[in-house]
C-alpha positions as a Markdown table, in Angstrom:
| # | Residue | x | y | z |
|---|---|---|---|---|
| 1 | Met | 0.0 | 0.0 | 0.0 |
| 2 | Thr | 1.3 | 3.5 | -0.9 |
| 3 | Ile | 0.4 | 6.6 | 1.0 |
| 4 | Arg | 0.9 | 9.7 | -1.0 |
| 5 | Gly | 3.1 | 12.4 | 0.6 |
| 6 | His | 4.7 | 10.0 | 3.1 |
| 7 | Gly | 7.7 | 8.8 | 1.2 |
| 8 | Pro | 11.2 | 8.4 | 2.6 |
| 9 | Gln | 12.5 | 11.6 | 4.1 |
| 10 | Phe | 15.8 | 13.0 | 2.8 |
| 11 | Ile | 18.2 | 14.0 | 5.5 |
| 12 | Asp | 20.8 | 16.5 | 4.3 |
| 13 | Pro | 24.1 | 15.3 | 5.9 |
| 14 | Thr | 25.5 | 18.9 | 5.9 |
| 15 | Lys | 22.7 | 20.4 | 8.0 |
| 16 | Val | 22.1 | 20.3 | 11.8 |
| 17 | Met | 18.6 | 20.0 | 13.1 |
| 18 | Ala | 18.1 | 21.8 | 16.4 |
| 19 | Thr | 15.1 | 22.0 | 18.7 |
| 20 | Val | 14.9 | 25.0 | 20.9 |
| 21 | Phe | 12.8 | 25.4 | 24.0 |
| 22 | Trp | 12.6 | 28.9 | 25.5 |
| 23 | Asp | 10.5 | 31.1 | 27.8 |
| 24 | Ser | 10.3 | 34.8 | 28.5 |
| 25 | Arg | 13.6 | 34.6 | 30.5 |
| 26 | Gly | 15.6 | 32.9 | 27.7 |
| 27 | Ile | 16.6 | 29.6 | 26.2 |
| 28 | Ile | 16.0 | 26.6 | 28.4 |
| 29 | Leu | 17.2 | 23.8 | 26.1 |
| 30 | Leu | 19.0 | 23.4 | 22.8 |
| 31 | Asp | 18.6 | 19.9 | 21.6 |
| 32 | Ile | 20.7 | 18.8 | 18.6 |
| 33 | Leu | 19.4 | 15.8 | 16.5 |
| 34 | Pro | 22.2 | 13.3 | 15.9 |
| 35 | Lys | 23.2 | 13.3 | 12.2 |
| 36 | Gly | 21.2 | 10.8 | 10.2 |
| 37 | Glu | 18.3 | 10.6 | 12.6 |
| 38 | Cys | 14.7 | 11.8 | 12.1 |
| 39 | Val | 12.4 | 13.2 | 14.7 |
| 40 | Asn | 9.8 | 10.6 | 15.6 |
| 41 | Ala | 7.6 | 10.2 | 18.7 |
| 42 | Asp | 10.3 | 8.3 | 20.7 |
| 43 | Arg | 13.0 | 10.8 | 19.9 |
| 44 | Tyr | 10.6 | 13.7 | 20.7 |
| 45 | Cys | 9.8 | 12.1 | 24.1 |
| 46 | Glu | 13.5 | 11.8 | 24.8 |
| 47 | Thr | 13.9 | 15.5 | 24.0 |
| 48 | Leu | 11.0 | 16.2 | 26.4 |
| 49 | Asp | 12.8 | 14.2 | 29.1 |
| 50 | Arg | 15.9 | 16.4 | 28.5 |
| 51 | Leu | 13.6 | 19.5 | 28.7 |
| 52 | Arg | 12.1 | 18.3 | 31.9 |
| 53 | His | 15.6 | 18.0 | 33.5 |
| 54 | Ala | 16.6 | 21.4 | 32.1 |
| 55 | Val | 13.5 | 23.1 | 33.5 |
| 56 | Arg | 14.2 | 21.5 | 36.9 |
| 57 | Arg | 17.8 | 22.9 | 36.8 |
| 58 | Lys | 17.1 | 26.3 | 35.2 |
| 59 | Arg | 13.6 | 27.2 | 36.4 |
| 60 | Pro | 13.3 | 25.8 | 39.9 |
| 61 | Gly | 9.7 | 25.4 | 41.0 |
| 62 | Leu | 8.2 | 25.6 | 37.5 |
| 63 | Leu | 7.6 | 21.8 | 37.3 |
| 64 | Arg | 5.3 | 22.2 | 40.4 |
| 65 | Ile | 3.5 | 25.2 | 39.0 |
| 66 | Gly | 3.0 | 23.7 | 35.6 |
| 67 | Val | 4.6 | 23.7 | 32.2 |
| 68 | Val | 2.8 | 24.9 | 29.1 |
| 69 | Leu | 4.3 | 24.1 | 25.7 |
| 70 | Gln | 3.3 | 25.5 | 22.3 |
| 71 | His | 4.0 | 23.2 | 19.4 |
| 72 | Asp | 2.4 | 22.6 | 16.1 |
| 73 | Asn | 0.6 | 19.5 | 14.9 |
| 74 | Ala | 3.7 | 17.7 | 13.5 |
| 75 | Thr | 3.3 | 13.9 | 13.6 |
| 76 | Pro | 5.8 | 13.4 | 16.5 |
| 77 | Asn | 4.1 | 16.1 | 18.6 |
| 78 | Met | 0.6 | 14.5 | 18.1 |
| 79 | Ala | 1.6 | 10.9 | 18.5 |
| 80 | Lys | 0.0 | 8.7 | 21.1 |
| 81 | Arg | 3.3 | 8.2 | 22.9 |
| 82 | Thr | 3.9 | 12.0 | 23.1 |
| 83 | Lys | 0.4 | 12.6 | 24.4 |
| 84 | Glu | 0.9 | 9.9 | 27.0 |
| 85 | Trp | 4.2 | 11.6 | 28.1 |
| 86 | Leu | 2.5 | 15.0 | 28.4 |
| 87 | Glu | -0.4 | 13.6 | 30.4 |
| 88 | Arg | 2.0 | 11.7 | 32.7 |
| 89 | Tyr | 3.8 | 14.9 | 33.6 |
| 90 | Arg | 0.7 | 17.0 | 33.4 |
| 91 | Trp | 2.2 | 19.4 | 30.9 |
| 92 | Asp | -0.3 | 21.5 | 28.9 |
| 93 | Ile | -0.2 | 22.4 | 25.3 |
| 94 | Ile | -1.2 | 25.6 | 23.6 |
| 95 | Pro | -1.8 | 24.6 | 20.0 |
| 96 | His | -0.6 | 26.7 | 17.1 |
| 97 | Pro | -2.9 | 25.8 | 14.2 |
| 98 | Ala | -1.3 | 24.7 | 11.0 |
| 99 | Tyr | -1.4 | 27.3 | 8.2 |
| 100 | Ser | -2.3 | 30.0 | 10.7 |
| 101 | Ala | -1.7 | 33.6 | 9.5 |
| 102 | Asp | -0.5 | 34.4 | 13.0 |
| 103 | Leu | 3.2 | 34.0 | 13.7 |
| 104 | Ala | 4.2 | 31.6 | 16.4 |
| 105 | Pro | 6.3 | 33.2 | 19.1 |
| 106 | Ser | 9.4 | 31.4 | 17.8 |
| 107 | Asp | 8.8 | 32.7 | 14.3 |
| 108 | Phe | 8.6 | 36.2 | 15.7 |
| 109 | His | 11.2 | 36.3 | 18.4 |
| 110 | Leu | 13.7 | 33.5 | 17.7 |
| 111 | Phe | 14.1 | 32.7 | 14.1 |
| 112 | Gly | 14.8 | 36.2 | 12.9 |
| 113 | Ser | 17.6 | 36.5 | 15.5 |
| 114 | Leu | 19.0 | 33.1 | 14.4 |
| 115 | Lys | 18.9 | 34.0 | 10.8 |
| 116 | His | 20.6 | 37.4 | 11.4 |
| 117 | His | 23.2 | 36.0 | 13.8 |
| 118 | Leu | 24.0 | 32.6 | 12.2 |
| 119 | Gly | 22.7 | 33.0 | 8.6 |
| 120 | Gly | 25.3 | 32.2 | 5.9 |
| 121 | Lys | 27.9 | 31.0 | 8.4 |
| 122 | Lys | 29.5 | 27.6 | 8.0 |
| 123 | Phe | 30.5 | 25.6 | 11.0 |
| 124 | Glu | 33.3 | 23.0 | 11.0 |
| 125 | Asp | 31.3 | 20.7 | 13.3 |
| 126 | Glu | 28.4 | 20.5 | 15.6 |
| 127 | Asp | 30.4 | 21.8 | 18.6 |
| 128 | Lys | 31.2 | 25.0 | 16.7 |
| 129 | Phe | 27.5 | 25.4 | 15.9 |
| 130 | Val | 26.6 | 25.0 | 19.5 |
| 131 | Ile | 29.2 | 27.7 | 20.5 |
| 132 | Gly | 27.7 | 30.0 | 17.9 |
| 133 | Phe | 24.2 | 29.4 | 19.2 |
| 134 | Gln | 25.2 | 29.9 | 22.8 |
| 135 | Ser | 26.7 | 33.3 | 21.9 |
| 136 | Leu | 23.3 | 34.2 | 20.4 |
| 137 | Ser | 21.5 | 32.8 | 23.5 |
| 138 | Gln | 22.7 | 35.6 | 25.8 |
| 139 | Thr | 21.6 | 38.4 | 23.3 |
| 140 | Phe | 18.3 | 36.6 | 22.7 |
| 141 | Ser | 17.7 | 36.2 | 26.5 |
| 142 | His | 18.4 | 40.0 | 27.0 |
| 143 | Arg | 16.0 | 41.0 | 24.2 |
| 144 | Leu | 13.3 | 38.7 | 25.5 |
| 145 | Tyr | 13.6 | 40.1 | 29.0 |
| 146 | Thr | 13.5 | 43.6 | 27.7 |
| 147 | His | 10.5 | 42.9 | 25.5 |
| 148 | Phe | 8.4 | 41.1 | 28.1 |
| 149 | Ser | 9.3 | 43.5 | 31.0 |
| 150 | His | 7.9 | 46.3 | 28.9 |
| 151 | Gly | 4.5 | 44.6 | 28.4 |
| 152 | Gly | 5.4 | 43.0 | 25.1 |
| 153 | Lys | 6.3 | 46.2 | 23.4 |
| 154 | Asn | 9.3 | 46.6 | 21.3 |
| 155 | Thr | 11.8 | 49.1 | 22.8 |
């Protein structure tokens, strides 16, 4: 049986796939997908485990108050295993509808900064990319803090 639109996925061996979790205080977790791997429900749940540990370390008390994620309806995010993980730890989801005309917060706040800071740069290896990203992280965290401390207004 063939399902249209669900053929083998091509993984570009020269590109790095990173998942970034952040809040109004800055970046909580940068998770790099090992080369040659695709994101599936198992991999996404492993990432959520790393996020849970990062939240415990960087945002003490937040796990007791409650974590709210915003993610799209990509297959790994909507998989039964992922939903079970989220229910087990009582994390809530704010959905961002597919094809929405509204920008997701990451589109508005993070990706522009990434493109400006890292765009066109070539990194020798994954470690150099992480170093480049971490240098952006401090600037990004400061911009977020300023933005949200002024009621969401650009200053």
